[in-house]
C-alpha positions in Angstrom: -52.9 -11.4 3.2 -51.9 -14.8 5.0 -55.3 -17.5 4.5 -55.1 -19.4 7.7 -56.9 -23.3 7.7 -60.0 -22.2 9.7 -60.9 -19.2 7.0 -60.3 -21.3 3.8 -62.2 -24.6 5.0 -65.5 -24.0 7.0 -67.2 -27.2 9.1 -70.1 -28.8 7.2 -68.1 -28.3 4.3 -70.7 -29.7 1.1 -67.7 -28.4 -1.7 -64.5 -29.3 -1.2 -61.6 -28.1 -3.6 -57.5 -30.2 -2.6 -54.8 -28.3 -3.7 -56.3 -27.8 -7.3 -55.0 -26.5 -10.2 -55.8 -26.7 -14.1 -53.3 -25.0 -16.9 -53.4 -25.5 -20.2 -49.7 -25.5 -21.7 -48.3 -22.9 -19.9 -51.3 -20.7 -19.2 -51.5 -21.9 -15.3 -55.4 -21.1 -15.0 -56.2 -21.8 -11.5 -53.4 -22.6 -9.2 -53.4 -24.7 -5.7 -56.8 -23.5 -4.4 -57.3 -25.0 -1.4 -60.5 -24.6 0.4 -64.1 -25.4 0.7 -68.0 -24.4 0.8 -70.8 -25.1 3.3 -74.4 -24.5 3.3 -75.2 -20.5 2.6 -73.9 -18.4 0.4 -70.2 -17.6 -0.5 -69.1 -15.1 -3.1 -66.4 -16.0 -5.3 -64.9 -13.0 -5.8 -62.2 -12.1 -8.3 -61.1 -9.2 -11.2 -62.0 -11.0 -14.8 -59.3 -13.4 -15.7 -59.0 -14.1 -11.4 -59.6 -17.8 -12.9 -63.5 -18.1 -11.4 -64.9 -20.0 -14.1 -62.4 -22.3 -14.5 -62.4 -23.0 -10.7 -66.5 -23.4 -10.8 -65.9 -26.0 -13.6 -63.4 -28.1 -12.2 -65.5 -27.7 -9.1 -68.3 -29.8 -11.4 -66.1 -31.6 -13.1 -67.1 -29.7 -16.5 -62.7 -29.6 -16.6 -60.4 -32.4 -15.1 -57.7 -31.5 -12.8 -54.1 -30.9 -14.0 -53.5 -31.9 -10.2 -55.6 -32.1 -7.1 -58.7 -32.9 -6.3 -63.0 -31.8 -5.8 -65.3 -33.3 -3.5 -69.2 -32.6 -3.9 -71.2 -34.2 -1.3 -68.5 -36.8 -0.8 -67.7 -37.8 -4.2 -66.0 -36.4 -7.5 -68.0 -35.7 -9.9 -66.2 -36.7 -12.6 -65.8 -40.6 -11.3 -69.9 -40.4 -9.3 -72.3 -38.5 -12.1 -74.8 -39.4 -9.9 -74.3 -36.6 -7.9 -75.9 -34.1 -10.8 -78.7 -34.9 -9.0 -77.9 -33.1 -6.0 -76.3 -29.9 -8.2 -76.5 -27.4 -10.7 -74.3 -25.0 -12.5 -75.3 -21.3 -13.8 -72.8 -21.0 -16.5 -72.3 -17.2 -17.4 -72.8 -18.1 -21.4 -76.0 -18.3 -23.0 -76.1 -22.5 -22.9 -80.3 -22.2 -24.0 -81.8 -23.5 -27.0 -82.8 -20.0 -28.2 -85.4 -21.6 -30.4 -87.2 -22.8 -27.5 -89.9 -21.1 -25.0 -88.8 -20.1 -21.5 -91.5 -22.8 -20.4 -90.0 -25.3 -23.1 -86.4 -24.6 -21.8 -87.1 -25.4 -17.9 -89.6 -28.5 -18.8 -86.2 -30.1 -20.6 -84.2 -29.4 -17.7 -86.6 -30.7 -15.2 -86.8 -34.1 -18.2 -83.5 -34.7 -18.1 -83.2 -34.1 -14.9 -85.6 -36.8 -14.4 -88.4 -34.8 -12.1 -91.3 -36.2 -10.7 -93.7 -34.6 -11.8 -91.6 -32.2 -14.5 -95.0 -29.6 -15.4 -95.4 -28.6 -12.2 -91.6 -28.2 -11.0 -91.1 -26.1 -14.1 -94.2 -23.8 -13.3 -92.4 -23.6 -10.3 -89.0 -22.5 -10.9 -90.1 -20.6 -13.7 -92.4 -18.5 -10.7 -88.8 -18.0 -8.2 -87.3 -16.3 -10.9 -90.8 -14.2 -12.1 -90.6 -14.5 -15.4 -94.0 -16.4 -15.7 -95.6 -13.3 -18.2 -92.9 -14.5 -20.5 -93.1 -18.3 -20.8 -94.1 -18.8 -23.4 -92.0 -16.8 -25.2 -88.9 -18.0 -27.4 -85.6 -17.6 -25.4 -84.2 -15.2 -28.6 -86.5 -12.5 -28.1 -85.0 -12.3 -24.1 -83.1 -9.1 -23.1 -79.5 -11.1 -21.8 -81.0 -10.8 -17.9 -84.4 -12.6 -18.9 -82.2 -15.4 -20.2 -79.8 -15.5 -17.8 -83.2 -16.3 -15.3 -84.4 -18.8 -17.2 -80.3 -20.4 -16.9 -81.3 -20.1 -13.2 -85.1 -21.1 -13.6 -83.5 -24.7 -15.6 -80.6 -24.9 -12.8 -83.5 -24.9 -9.7 -85.8 -27.3 -11.3 -84.5 -30.3 -10.2 -84.1 -28.6 -6.6 -80.4 -29.0 -6.2 -78.6 -28.6 -2.9 -75.4 -27.4 -4.1 -75.7 -24.7 -7.3 -72.8 -23.0 -9.0 -73.3 -19.5 -10.6 -71.0 -17.7 -12.7 -71.9 -14.3 -13.3 -75.9 -14.8 -13.0 -76.8 -11.0 -12.3 -75.7 -10.1 -16.2 -77.6 -8.3 -18.0 -80.4 -7.8 -14.8 -82.1 -4.8 -14.7 -82.0 -2.9 -10.8 -85.2 -4.8 -10.0 -84.5 -7.7 -10.8 -81.2 -8.0 -9.9 -82.7 -7.1 -5.9 -85.2 -10.4 -6.3 -82.7 -12.6 -7.6 -80.2 -12.0 -4.6 -83.5 -12.1 -2.1 -83.8 -15.6 -4.0 -80.2 -16.6 -3.6 -80.2 -15.5 0.4 -83.3 -17.2 0.0 -82.0 -20.5 -0.9 -78.7 -20.6 1.5 -81.0 -19.6 4.5 -83.2 -23.3 3.5 -79.0 -24.8 4.2 -78.4 -24.9 0.5 -74.9 -24.5 -0.8 -74.4 -21.5 -3.1 -71.3 -20.3 -4.4 -71.5 -17.1 -6.7 -69.0 -15.9 -8.8 -69.2 -11.9 -9.4 -66.9 -8.9 -10.1 -70.0 -6.5 -8.9 -68.8 -6.0 -5.2 -71.8 -4.2 -4.2 -74.0 -7.6 -5.1 -72.1 -9.7 -3.5 -72.3 -7.9 -0.3 -75.7 -8.1 -0.3 -75.9 -11.2 -0.7 -72.7 -13.4 0.7 -72.1 -14.3 4.2 -68.2 -15.5 3.1 -66.4 -14.3 0.2 -63.6 -16.3 -1.8 -61.2 -13.9 -3.8 -59.2 -14.9 -6.7 -56.8 -13.4 -7.9 -54.3 -14.5 -10.7 -55.0 -18.3 -10.3 -54.7 -18.2 -7.0 -56.8 -17.9 -3.5 -55.9 -15.2 -2.0 -58.8 -14.5 0.7 -61.4 -16.1 2.3 -63.6 -15.3 5.5 -65.8 -13.0 6.3 -66.0 -9.6 4.4 -65.4 -7.7 8.0 -62.4 -10.8 9.6 -60.8 -10.1 6.4 -60.8 -6.4 6.7 -59.5 -6.7 10.0 -56.7 -9.4 9.0 -54.9 -5.9 6.5 -53.1 -5.3 9.4 -50.3 -4.1 7.6 -52.8 -0.9 5.6 -54.4 1.8 7.7 -58.2 1.3 8.5 -59.9 4.8 7.0 -62.7 6.3 9.1 -65.2 8.8 9.2 -65.8 11.8 11.6 -68.2 14.0 10.9 -68.8 17.3 13.1 -70.2 20.6 12.6 -66.5 22.0 12.7 -64.1 19.3 11.5 -61.0 21.6 11.1 -60.8 21.8 15.5 -60.2 18.1 15.7 -57.9 18.2 12.6 -54.6 19.3 14.6 -55.6 16.4 17.6 -55.6 13.9 15.6 -52.8 15.0 13.2 -50.5 14.9 16.3 -51.1 11.3 17.5 -48.7 9.0 15.9 -51.4 6.3 15.5 -52.7 8.8 12.5 -51.6 8.6 9.1 -53.1 11.2 7.3 -56.2 13.5 7.8 -58.1 15.3 4.7 -60.6 17.4 5.4 -64.1 17.5 3.3 -66.8 19.8 4.0 -67.8 18.8 7.9 -66.2 15.3 7.1 -62.8 14.1 8.4 -61.3 11.3 7.2 -58.6 10.3 9.3 -56.2 6.5 8.0 -55.5 4.8 11.1 -52.9 2.2 12.4 -55.6 2.1 16.0 -58.9 2.5 15.1 -59.7 1.4 18.7 -57.5 4.3 20.4 -59.1 7.2 17.8 -62.6 6.1 18.5 -61.9 6.9 22.8 -60.2 10.0 21.6 -62.5 11.2 19.0 -65.2 11.9 21.7 -62.7 12.9 24.2 -61.7 16.2 21.8 -64.4 16.7 20.8 -65.8 17.5 23.9 -63.0 20.0 25.4 -63.5 21.8 22.2 -66.7 22.1 21.9 -67.2 20.3 19.0 -70.0 18.5 18.2 -69.8 15.2 16.5 -72.4 13.9 14.1 -71.2 10.9 12.9 -67.5 8.6 13.0 -68.1 5.0 11.4 -65.1 2.6 9.0 -64.8 3.6 5.3 -63.6 0.5 4.8 -64.9 -2.2 6.2 -66.1 -2.8 2.7 -65.5 -5.9 -0.1 -64.8 -2.6 -2.4 -61.6 -1.7 0.3 -60.5 -5.5 0.5 -61.0 -6.2 -3.0 -59.3 -3.4 -3.9 -56.6 -4.4 -1.4 -55.7 -7.6 -2.7 -55.3 -7.1 -6.6 -54.0 -3.2 -6.2 -52.1 -4.0 -2.9 -50.0 -7.0 -3.5 
């Protein structure tokens, strides 16, 4: 799948990677990544080892590019540290002072960021991640998921315009994952830029309006999940057809040149087709002619999992 400039770059961009590369000796971690991010939540997707963490560290100025450049809110973060007043990073590694309480850790972050009324800012950030009841406990008594939430609070304490999050939901229980996802979505709706790295496809799908996918250090795809799947025109689409007598539909569909495969699972047909529009028009007509009652017709593979599987395994 090729990625067009309109897909890799967005209007009103706040973060831009311009042909960004990073290598360590013979190892290439990030290779010629050229894309931008804007307000809202963008999922940074890729398998382990894809280069996501290095890419985020390049964007935040923590790693020096081997080639290319970074622009965050109109500035190069390595040359103008003032930009950090409006930027935050939640790293994947622990990056917490275990001897501190959650309150001390977030309050210290507020002080380091020279926030007005640091006590008030810390309390608000802790409330945003639902840690009020544990705020006075030391971080070394926290579960991994709780430490992740403390790191998110620390990042939010100065109300950044741009927030980079590297696997922020690791270790969180299902309820807290849902709450953090809702928080990220709300922040994006407020006009902040969030770049959320994750390998958990269902979570990215719940929070991100746009996906940037990396494979082997390279940009593999960018755009909405549906647009990415629509661009995968070289592989068939899978359509689910549920009916009270699917076998009577089977023969009519198998005979069509745009049908590549059909399988039956109970009352469900799984149809692989190169032309979902023709299939969509034909199925109701065949069902009516055969006296079959249709229960459901819907795409099976307009999901992030199908896109991810194609990007990783199909190339």
